[in-house]
C-alpha positions in Angstrom: 18.9 -11.6 4.2 16.4 -9.8 2.5 14.2 -12.7 3.1 14.9 -12.4 6.8 13.8 -8.5 6.7 11.0 -9.7 5.0 9.8 -12.0 7.8 10.5 -9.6 10.5 8.5 -7.0 8.5 5.5 -9.0 8.5 5.9 -11.0 11.8 6.5 -7.6 14.1 5.0 -4.1 13.6 8.2 -2.7 14.9 10.1 -4.3 12.2 8.2 -2.4 9.9 8.9 0.9 11.6 12.7 0.0 11.7 12.8 -1.3 8.2 11.4 2.1 7.2 13.7 4.2 9.3 16.9 2.2 8.6 15.8 1.6 4.7 16.5 -1.3 2.5 19.5 -2.3 0.9 19.9 -2.1 -3.0 18.1 -4.5 -5.0 20.2 -7.0 -7.2 16.6 -8.3 -8.7 13.1 -6.7 -9.5 11.6 -10.2 -7.7 13.3 -8.5 -4.5 11.6 -5.3 -4.8 8.5 -7.1 -6.1 8.3 -9.0 -2.3 9.2 -5.9 -0.6 6.5 -3.9 -2.3 4.1 -6.5 -1.7 5.2 -6.7 2.4 4.3 -2.9 2.5 1.0 -3.2 1.0 0.0 -5.7 3.6 1.5 -3.9 6.3 -0.4 -0.6 5.4 -3.4 -2.4 6.4 -2.2 -2.5 10.0 -1.7 1.1 10.2 -4.9 2.4 8.8 -8.4 2.2 10.4 -11.5 1.9 8.1 -15.1 3.1 9.0 -17.7 0.1 10.1 -16.4 -3.6 10.6 -15.1 -6.0 7.9 -14.8 -9.6 8.4 -11.7 -9.3 6.0 -9.5 -7.1 4.4 -8.9 -7.3 0.6 -6.2 -5.8 -1.4 -7.2 -5.3 -5.0 -4.9 -5.2 -7.9 -5.5 -2.8 -10.7 -3.9 -3.5 -14.3 -0.8 -5.3 -15.0 0.7 -5.4 -12.1 3.7 -7.3 -10.9 2.8 -7.7 -7.5 -0.1 -10.5 -7.7 2.4 -13.9 -7.6 4.0 -12.1 -4.0 0.6 -11.1 -2.5 -0.6 -14.4 -3.5 1.4 -16.1 -0.5 -0.3 -13.8 2.0 -3.9 -14.9 0.9 -5.8 -16.5 3.8 -3.5 -15.1 6.5 -4.7 -12.9 9.3 -3.8 -9.3 9.1 -5.0 -6.8 12.2 -7.5 -9.8 13.2 -8.9 -10.3 9.7 -8.6 -12.7 6.8 -6.8 -11.1 4.1 -7.8 -11.5 0.6 -6.2 -10.5 -2.8 -8.2 -10.0 -6.2 -7.8 -8.6 -9.3 -10.1 -5.8 -10.4 -10.7 -3.7 -13.8 -13.7 -1.6 -13.4 -15.2 0.7 -10.9 -18.2 -2.0 -9.8 -15.5 -4.7 -8.7 -14.2 -2.1 -5.9 -16.9 -2.5 -3.7 -15.3 -4.5 -1.2 -11.7 -3.4 -1.8 -9.6 -2.0 1.4 -6.6 -1.4 -0.5 -6.2 -0.7 -4.2 -2.4 -1.0 -5.9 -2.0 0.7 -9.2 0.9 0.3 -10.8 3.6 2.9 -12.2 2.6 1.3 -15.6 -0.9 2.3 -15.7 0.0 6.0 -15.2 -2.4 6.9 -18.3 -5.1 5.6 -16.1 -4.6 6.9 -12.8 -7.2 9.7 -13.2 -10.0 7.3 -14.1 -9.3 4.7 -11.3 -8.6 7.4 -8.6 -12.1 8.5 -10.0 -13.5 5.5 -9.3 -12.3 5.0 -6.0 -13.3 9.0 -5.0 -15.4 8.9 -1.7 -15.1 5.2 -1.1 -13.5 3.7 2.0 -10.3 2.8 -0.2 -6.5 3.0 0.5 -5.1 4.0 -2.9 -1.4 2.9 -3.6 0.8 3.2 -6.6 4.7 2.6 -6.8 4.7 5.9 -9.2 6.0 9.1 -7.5 3.5 11.7 -9.4 0.6 9.5 -7.8 0.3 11.6 -5.1 -0.1 14.6 -7.3 -2.9 13.0 -8.9 -5.0 12.6 -5.8 -3.7 9.0 -4.6 -3.0 8.3 -1.0 0.3 6.6 -0.9 3.5 6.2 -3.2 6.1 3.7 -2.9 9.5 5.6 -3.6 12.7 4.1 -4.9 15.9 6.2 -3.8 18.8 6.1 -1.9 19.3 2.5 -1.7 16.0 1.7 -0.7 12.1 1.6 -0.7 10.0 4.2 1.1 6.6 5.7 1.2 4.7 9.3 0.7 1.5 9.9 2.1 -0.9 12.6 0.6 -3.4 12.9 4.3 -6.1 14.7 2.1 -6.4 11.5 -0.1 -6.6 9.6 2.7 -9.2 11.6 4.8 -11.3 12.2 1.7 -11.4 8.2 1.6 -12.5 8.5 5.1 -9.8 6.8 6.7 -7.4 7.5 9.3 -3.5 6.6 8.9 -2.0 6.3 12.5 0.5 8.6 13.8 3.4 6.0 13.8 2.8 5.5 10.0 3.0 9.2 9.0 5.9 9.7 11.2 7.5 6.6 9.2 6.3 8.3 5.7 9.6 10.1 4.0 6.8 12.6 3.3 3.6 13.8 3.9 1.4 16.2 2.1 -1.9 17.8 2.6 -1.6 17.9 6.6 0.9 17.5 9.2 2.5 14.6 11.0 
């Protein structure tokens, strides 16, 4: 069942909306949640506009993340008409070609430093820690009520010079820093 949801999520943007609205059943394994988080990261790229044109879209992973193996299967695929790349980063100099930066919850002690590196760069910052938005991050993946949802900090999105689509804002569990 989860595999079918993931396939729909990736093939059809409407499925992303329906999955977000309907929620996801409880997870029996951490790997299932990691697969779903990876699918959300890929789909966020479809609903955000970056300044300028880029031939590729790059998801950068910071620290000790668990999503790398699940995102590897998306490497080289077309997302919003551009080739998807995934790579790890460990310092500010490596952020230059990142469009999305995932900082896992186990790196909470380093949120401030990493967000400082990304400050005013056109990078969508995402974490799976609920406190990430308070620290200045753009999107937090939230576990609750038996499903995975997301919250958006529009101030952080705007500060990065990005634009989140209105359908994405409507699907968010909570929008802070502005209106839907």
